[in-house]
N, C-alpha and C positions, 0 to 999 in steps of 0.2 A: 606771107604765111609760111611759117617754118613747119615742115612735115614732121609727124610724130616719129619717135625712135622705137625700134623693136628692142625691148629688154629681154634677154635670154635667161632662162632658168634651166640649168642642166649642163650637160657636157659641152664645152667649148674648147676646141683644140688649142693647145699652148697655154691654157690657163688652169690654175689650181681651183677646181670647183668642188673639192671634197672627194671622199673615197667612193661614194655611190651616187654620182650625178645622174639625173634622168637622161636617157638617150633614146630617141632624139630630144633635144632641148625644147621646152615650151617657149612660146613668145607672148609677150604682153605689150600693147602699145602704150607709149608714154609721150603725150603731146607737149609736156613741159620739160622734157629732158634737156632742151637747149639751155635751161637755166644753170646747168652744171658747167662750171669752168674751173678746172683744177689750178689754173694759174692765177685766178682772182684778178684778171686784167682785161677780160673781154668787154669792149665798150658797150655792146648791147645789154649784157648782163648787168654791168655796173649802172647803166642808165635805168634799167628796170628797178634795181634796188634803191637808187636815188629817188625815183618817182614814188616808190612805196614810202620812203622816208618823208618825202614832201607831203604825201597824202596823210601820213600820220600827223605831221606838224599841223596841217590844216584842221584835222578833226580834233586834235588835242588842244588847240589854241584856247578854246573857252575854259579849259581846266588849268591854265598856266598859273592863275592866282592861287588856286587850291594846291597845285603842285609846289609852288614856292612856300606856301604855309606849311605843308607837310615836311618839306626838306628842312625848313628851319626847326621844326619839331625834332626831327632826327638829330640835327646838330646839337640842339639844346640838351639832349639826353646823353651826350658824349662829353666826357672830360677831355677836352682837346689836347691839353698839355698834361701828360700822364707818364707813369713809369711802371713797368712790370716788376714783380718781385725778383731781385737778383738771385741767380743760382750759382753755387760754387762749382768751379771746374779748375782743377789744379791749384795754382797759387792765385787765382783770380776769381772774381765774381763777375758774371756776364748778365746783361739785361738789355732790353730794348725800351726806348722811350719815344714819345710823340710830342710834337710842338704845335700849338695852335697856329693854323694857317698853312702848315706844311703837310703835304699829301702822303708822305711815306715815313716809315719808322727809321729811327737812328739806332744802330746796334753799338753798344758800349761795353766797357769793362773797367774794373778797378783792381789794382793789385792789393792783396791782403797780406798782412804780416801774421806772425804766430798768435797775436792777441786779437785777431779777427777785426782789426781796424782797417778801414778802407782808405786808399790813397786817392790821388787826383784821377778824374775820369779820363779815359782814353776812348776816342771814337774809333770803333772797329770798322764800321761801314755806315756811311750816311747815304741811304738810298735816294734821298732828295737830290743829292749832287749827281748820283749815278743816272738819275732819270732826266736830267736837264736836256732839253731839246728832243725828248722822246714822248710819244703819245702813250706808250705802254712800257711798264717796267716791272717784271715779276722776278723776284730774287729767291733762290732756294739754297739749301745746304751751306749756310753760313757756319763754318767750322774752323776752329783753330788747329794748327799743326800740333803734333805731340809736345813740342817745347813751347808752344803758344807764341812763337815769333812770327809766324805767317798765318794769314787768314784766307781760307779758300771759300769761294762761293760761285754759284752759277746764276746767269741772268738771261732772260728772254725779253726782247724788245718788240715782238710782233704779236704775241698771243698764240702763235702756232706751236708753242711748246718745243721749240728747238733752242737749246741753251748754249751759251758761251761760258767756258770755265775761266775764272779769273783768280789770281793770287795776289794778296796785298802784303807787302813787307811792312810790319808794324814799326820797325826801326826807322824807316825812311818815309813811310806813308805812301809809297809809290806802288803801282801795279807792276807785277813781273810779266813781261810778254810771254805768252804761251802758244797762241795760235790754235788752241783747241776750241773751235767755235761751232761744232755740230754734235753736241752731246745731248743725252736724254734728260739732263737736269740733275744727275746724281754724281757726286764725287766723294770719295772716302780716303782719308789719309792712311798711309802705310804706318810702319813702326817708327818712322822718323819723318822730319820735314823735308826729306830729299825726294819723296815719291808719293804719288797718290794713284787711286784707281777711279775709273769712270766708265760709263756706258755710252754706246752709240746706237743709232737706229738704222733700220733698213729703209728701202724706198716706200714702204707702207707705214712708216712712222712707228715701227715696232722695235723697242730696245732689244738688241740681240747679240751684242758683243761687249765683253769686258776687257778693258785695256789697263796696262800699267804705264804710267808716265814718270820719268825721272826729270826733276827740275834741272834746267840748264841744257837739256837735250832737245833736238827738234822733234816735233810730233811724229815725223816719219820713222823715228826709231822706237816708237812706243811698241810694247809687246802685247799681243792679243792673248789673254789668258783663257778665254772661253768664247765659243760661238754657239748660239742656239739655232740650229737649222730647222727645227720643227716650227712651222709658221703659226701653229696654235699657241705657242708659248712665247712669253716675253720675260725679261730679266729685271730683277731688283738687286741692288747691292747694299750692304750695311756692315757694321761691326757688331760683334757680341758686346754685351754690357761690360764684360771684363776688359775689352779692348784687344784681346789676344788674337781673335780670329776674324778674318774677312768672310762674310757670308755672301754667297752668290746664289740667289733663289731664282730658279727657272720655273715659271708657273703658268698654267692655264686656269680657267674658271673651275676646273674639276680636279686637276692633278698638279703635283709639285715635285720638284727634285732640287736638292740643295748640295752645293759644293762648298768646301771650307778651305781656307788657306791660313796656316799658322804664321802669323806675322812676327813671332819671336824666333822663328827658324829661317835663316836666310837661304837655306837650301830646300825649304819645303816647296811642294807644288800643290796645285789645286786638286782636291780629292773629293769624291762623292760620299755623302753620308749614307743614303739609301737610293739605289737606282730607281727611276720612275716606274710606277705601276699605275695603269689607268685607274682613275678615281681615288687614288691615295693622295691625301693632302697631309703635309706635315711642316712644322717650323722648328728651328733649332736655336737653343741658347747654350752658353757655356758656364759651368760652375765647377771649380776644383779640377778633378781629373776626369770629369764626365761631361757629356753633352746631355742636356735636358730637352726632351722632344715632346711637342704636342702633336698627336697623330690621331687620324680617324680609322686606323687599321682595326681589324677584327669587328667590323660593322659598328664601330663606335661613332655614329654620325656626328655627335656633338663633341667628340674628341676626348682623349684621356692623356695623362702625363706619364711618360716613361723616361728612363735614363739609360745611358750606355757609356762604356769607357771610350775615351778619345781614340785609343788605339784600335778599337773594334766597333766602329759606329753602325754597322749594317743592322738591319731589322732582326736578324737571328739572335742578336745579343741584347735586345731591348728588354729592360726589366721594369715592371709597373711600379710607379711611385705612388699614385693615388688611384683608388678603384674608380671605375667608370660610373658616372651618374647621368642617366639619360636626360634628367630635367635640368642639368647644368652644362652649359656650353663653355668650353675653354677656348680662349682666343690667343693670348700671347703672355710672355713672361718678362718681368723686369728683375734682373739678378743683382744681388749685393754680396758682399763678402760673407755675411752670416745669415742672409735671408733670401728667399725668392718670393716675389709677388706674382700671384697667378690672377690674371685678368680674364673675365668672361661675362656670362649672362645667366640669370636665373629668373624665372617667372616674368620674363619680358623686360627686365631691367638689368643694368650693369651690376656686376658683383666683383668682389676683390677678396682673395684669400692670401694670407701671409703664412709662409712656411719657414719655420726656424730650422736652418740646416744643421745646427748643432744637436738638436733634440728630435727633429722630425715632427714636432708639434705644428698643427695647422689651426689658425683661427681666422674668423671673418672680420672684415671691416664693415661696420654697420652705418646706415644712413637713415634719417628719420622721415623724410618727406615721402608722400605716396608715389610720386613719379619725379625722376631726377636724371641728371647725367653726371658721370665722373670719368676722369681720364688722367693717366699719368702725365706729369709735366717732365721737364728735363731733369733727369737724375744722373749726373755725370761723375759723382764721387762713389766709386765702387765700394770703398771701405766704410761708407756711412751706414748708420743704423736708422737714418731718417729717410722716409719715402715721401716724395713731393708729388701731390696730385691736385688737379683742378676739380671743382664741383660747381654745379648750378642746377636750377630748375626753371620752370616757366615763370616763376615769381621771384626766384633768388638769383641775384646777379652773380657772374662768374667770380669764384673765390679760389684762392690758393691756400692749400693746407699742407702741413708737415705732420707726418705720422711717425711717432717713435715706435719702431717695430719690436723693441724690447719691453718698454714700459706700457705700450699700447695707449699712449696719450696722443690725442689729436689736437693740433694747434692751428688756428687760422692765422695766416701771415698777412693776408690782405683780401678784402672784398672790393670788387670793382665798384668805383663810385659812379652812380648814375644820377646826374643832376636832375632835379624836378621829378624824381620817382619816389613814391611812398608805397612800399610793398603791402602795407595794411589795407590798401584800397583794392587789392586784387585777390582773386581766388583761383585755385587750381584743383583739378579733379581727374580721375582716370576711370573711365567706364568701359564696359564690354558690350560690343554689338554682335548679334548672332548673324553669321553669314548664311546664305541660302542652303548650304550643305551641313549646317549645324555647328561649324567651327566658330569659336569665340575670338573676336578681333578687338584688340585694345584700341581705345581712342583717348588721347591726352587732351585736356582742355584747360584754357585759362580765360578769365573774363573779369571785368570790373564789377565790384560789388553792387554798383548802382545800375547795371545794365537791366534791360527789361526782363530777361530770364531770371536774374538773381533777385530782383525786387518783387516781381508779381507772377513769375512763371509764364510770362508772355514771350512769344518768339522774338529773338534778337537776330540782327544780321550776323552772318558767320563767314569766316574764311576757313576752309578745310584743306589742309595740305597733305600731299601724298607723294611717295616715291616707289617703293616696292620692287626693287631689282637688285641683282648682284649679291643678295644676302646682306646688303647695307642696312644698318639700323638708323632710323631717324629718332634720336633720343630727345626727350623733352628738355631742352636747354634754353637758357635765357637769351633773348634778343631784344635790345632796347627799342628797335624800330617797331616792334609789335605794339608798343604802347600807343602809337598813333591809331591803331585799330581799336584797342581796348577802350581808350578814352572817348571814342565815338560810339560806345555801346556795343561794339562787335565782340563776338566770341571767336577766339582763335583755337583751332583744333588740328590735331595730327592723327591721321588714320594709320595705324601700324599694321599694314596689310601684308598678305602673303607675297612672297618674292623678296621681301626684306628678311632679316634674320632675327627679329626681335624675340621670337618664341623658340629659337633654336635653329639649327642648320636644316632640319626637316621642313621648317616653315618656308624655306627657299628651295632646297634641292628636290624635295618630294612633292611640294604643293604650290610652287610659284615660279617654275621655269619650264622651258621646253614645251611639252604637251599638256602642262597644267597651268600655263601662263594666264589663261583666262580667269583663274581665281583672283589674280591681282586686281583685275578690272571690276569683277563682280563684287569682291570684298569692298572696294571703295564705294560703289553704288549702294551696297547694303549698309555701310556705315552712315552714308548720307541719309538713307531712308530711316535708319534708326534714330538719328538725331532729330529728324523731322517728326517722327512718331512720338518722341519724348516731348515735343512741343518747344524744343530749344530754338528752332529756326523753321523756315519754310523754303520751298524751292525758289520762290521769288526773292528770297533774301539770302540765298546761299551762293557764295563765291568759292571757287576752287583754284588751286595752283600747284604746279610741279615743274621741275627743271630736268632737262636732259632725258634720262629714262623716265623721270617723272612727267616729262612732256609727252612721252608716248602714252602714259597713263591718262593724261588730259585728253589727248586725241581719241583714245579708245572709248573712254566713258562718255565723251560728247556724242559719239556715234551710237553707243548703246542707249543712252538716256538723255537726249538733247533737252528734254522737258524738265530734268531734275535740277538744273543749275541756272543761275541768273547771269553769271559772269565767270570767265575763265582766263587765267594768266598762265601762259606756257613759255618757259624760258628755254632757249636753245633746244627745242623739242625734237626727239628722235621719232619722226613720224612717217618716213618713207622706208619702212623696214624691209619691204620686199626688194625694191631696186637696190638698196644699199647692201643688204646682206647677201645678195646674189653675185656681187661684183668684187672680186678679190683685189682689184687695183685701188679700191678706196681704203684709206688708212684704217687699220685696226679691224677690218671686216673679218678676216680669217679667225683671229683670236676670239671674236664675238660669237662664232658658231657654237661654242660651248656654253653660251648664255641663252641664246634665243632659238638655236637650231639653224640648219642650213637649208634655205628654200630651194637650193638646187637639187635637194633630195625629196622624193615624192612624199616620204613620211612626215616631212615638215611643211611642205609647200602649202597644202590646203589649210592647215591649222594656222600658220602664220598669216596667210592671206585673210583669214576670217576676222583678225583683229587689227591688221595694219591700218592706221588712221587714214592715210591718203586714199586707200583702196576701198574704204567702206563709207565714204561720204554719200549721203542720200538727200533727197528732197525733204527738208525738215526745217522747223523753226529752231535754229541754233542759238545758243546763248551769246552774249557779247564776248568778244575775244581780243586779247592783247598778246601778241607773240613777239619775243625778242630773239635776235640771232647775232652771231659774230662772224664777220667776213673771214677772219683767219682761223676759225674754229676747225681743228683737225679731227675732233671727236664726232661732232654732229655738223656736217658741212652746211653752210648757209642755204644751199639750194633746197634742202628738205623743208624747213619752215616756209620758204618762199613758194614752193609748189603747193604746200598744204593750204596756205591762205588763199592762193589763187583758185584752187579747186573748191574750197568752201564757199567762196563768194559766188561761184557759178550755181551752187545748189541751195544756198541759204534762202529760206522763205521769210525770215524775220528781218526787221529793219535795224536790228542792233548792230553796232559797229564791229568790224573785223579788221584789226590793225596789225601791221607788221613794222617793227622797228629794228633795223640792222645797224649794229655798231661797226663802222668801217675801219676801225683801228684796234679791235680786240679779238679775243678768241673765245674759248668755251667758258671761261670763268669771269667774263665781263670785265669791267674796268679794274685796273690795279690801283688807281688813285683813290684813296678812301673818301674824299669829298665827292668825286665824280661818281663813285659807286653809290653813295647815299642819294645823289641826284637821280641816278637811274632807278633805284628802288622806289624813290618817292613818286616817280612817274607811275609805276605799277600801283602803288597805294592810292594815288589820286584817281586813277581809272576805276579801281574797285569801289571806293567809297562813293564816287559819283554814280556809278551804276546801281549801287545798293541804296542810294538816297540817304546816306548817313554822313553828310559832309560836316555837320556841326559837332562840336565837342559836347560831352555831357555837362550839365550845369554843376 
C-alpha cells in the first residue's frame, strides 16, 4: 500500500507560489499521487496504464466490428489523394497534397513565369519520409528563406512539444546540420537566408528566450535577443505581413508586451512598442510608416484600432483609426500594400472588415449562412489586391475563396470534395438558450433531415460539444466525421458557453474565468436542459464531449448533474485542477494562474475547490465515460485522467462503463498520422453510438 501524499497549498520555501500564498500552507491528502512520474518511465506507473489499456481493450472488444465500420465511413468521406489550392509566394506557388495510403502531407511548390504558367513540381518536404521509423511526427513552421533556396521547418517526434529545427537546401535536397534540437517549435527567417530566429523553453516548458542563429555557425554562438523572466509570460515570434519587422510578443492570459526588430536595418536592435501594463493587451502590424495596433486600452474590452509612427510607437502617440464599438470584437489584422483586413467577431460570429488605405473607406465582407466559420488563409503577396480566406459551416465543406478588395468580387477557388456527402440531406440552425442568470447562450446545431426531430419533432439522440475557456471560440465549421453521427439520426450541437469568446471578450474576462468560472459549467447544463425542454433530445439520449479544458467542463458537469447525460467522452481532460495549479514545477502551471486563479491564495482556493472534478466526486449514478490521455502530454499530464477515472470508479453507483485509454506514444494533440487519428476518433464514435443505442444508419 502506497501512503498518501500531502499536497501543499500556500507558502513553500524555495518555490514560486505566487505573490500572496497562504501562510502556513494548507494540506490535502492525495492517495493517488504516486501515479505522477515526470520521467514517464516508472515501471509501476507504466504497468498501471498498461492494465487500464488492457481493461479498455477487453470492454471494447464487442464494439470492434462497429468501430471498423465507423472508421471505414470516416475514410470514405475523405478524398485521400487531394491537393490544396496553391498560394503565390515570390516567384513560386506553394501547396500541400496528400496521397491515398500515405499518412502525412507532402509540401510542394512550382516555379511560375511572368505568364503565371506553372513549371514542374518540386517536393519541398515529404513528411512521410521524415516520419519513417517514428511513432509520432508533428511538423511546424514550413517556411522558405527570403530567396526561396532554403526551407526551414521544425519537427517533434515525441508529442512533448519539444522541436528540432531543420533546414533543407532545395538545390541539393539535403538537410543542413544545425544542432538546434530544443526549440519551442517556432522559427522565423531574417532578412536573408543566412540567419533565422527561434525560441527556447525553460524547465517548465515555457517559451522564454529568443535567439538569432547564423547558418554555418555553431549553436553555441547564437545570440540571445530577449529573455522573459516573468514566469507568468511566454513568448511568440512572427513577422509582420510586410516582412519588414520581427515581432516578439511576450504575453500572459491578461497582459501583453511587444518588441520589434527592423530586419531592413542591420544595426537595429530589439525595441519595445509599449511597455507592459497589467491587463493591457495589444497586437501590432506594420503598414507604410506606421504601426497599426489593436488594443484594449481606455476600457475598450473588445479592442479598438489605433496607429502610431514607427519612430514613436509608445501609447502616448497612438491615434484612433476606427471608433470603438462595444458589440464588435477586433482580433487581428492582415495587411496588404493598399488594404488592411480587420478580423474579429460580431453577434457571436466571425466578421471581416476591409479598409482601403488610399481612401480610408471601410466595408464589410458578408456571408449568407446563419452560422459559419471563416478564417484567413496564407496571404504571402503583400502587393496583392486579392485576400485569400477559408469558409465552412456545419453543412458546407471547407472552401477557399479569393476576394478582390478593389472590385469587391468574391470567387470560390475550390470546395473540399467530400465523397458520399449530399448537403441537401442536412439542416443547420442556431438557437438561443437562456442561462439561469438570464444570459442568452448560443447553440449551433446540425442534423439529418430524416432524423426523428426533423421528421416528427420526436427526441433524437444528440452529441453536445463544449469547451468554454481561454476566450477560445468554437466556431461552427465542417467536420466530415460528424456525418457518421448524423446518418444515424443524431443531432450534433455546439454550446457556445461563457469562458469562450464567442460573444466578445467580456464573455470570457468578466463572466467565464477566475471567480466567475462556474458560469461555464452551469451554462452547459442550462443548454442541455433547454434542448431537452424543446423536445430535441432526452437525458437518456444525450452524449457530451470536450477536450483539454473542455475535459474539465466534462468533469465539472458530471459532478453537478450526473443524471443529465447518458454518455461522456473526455479527451486529455484537465481534471486535477487543485493539485496541478498549486505546483509550479508542473509545466505551464504558473502561466495558467491568470486563467484559473492560483489555489495557493485563499481568495481562489475555496472557489477552485468547489468545481475541481477529482475533488467533487460523490456517490452517484454517473454516466458512461470514455477518457483518452497521452503519455507525453506536457499540457495535461497523463496522471490527471488516470487519477480521475480511478476515483470515479470508487464512487460510481451505476454499472455503466468507465474506461481510460492512454496513447503511449503521443501527447496533447493525439496521433499525428491522419489514418491513426481517424481510427482513434472512430473509437469514441463507436462508444457513443453504442451507449445511445443508435448503431444503425438511417434508411
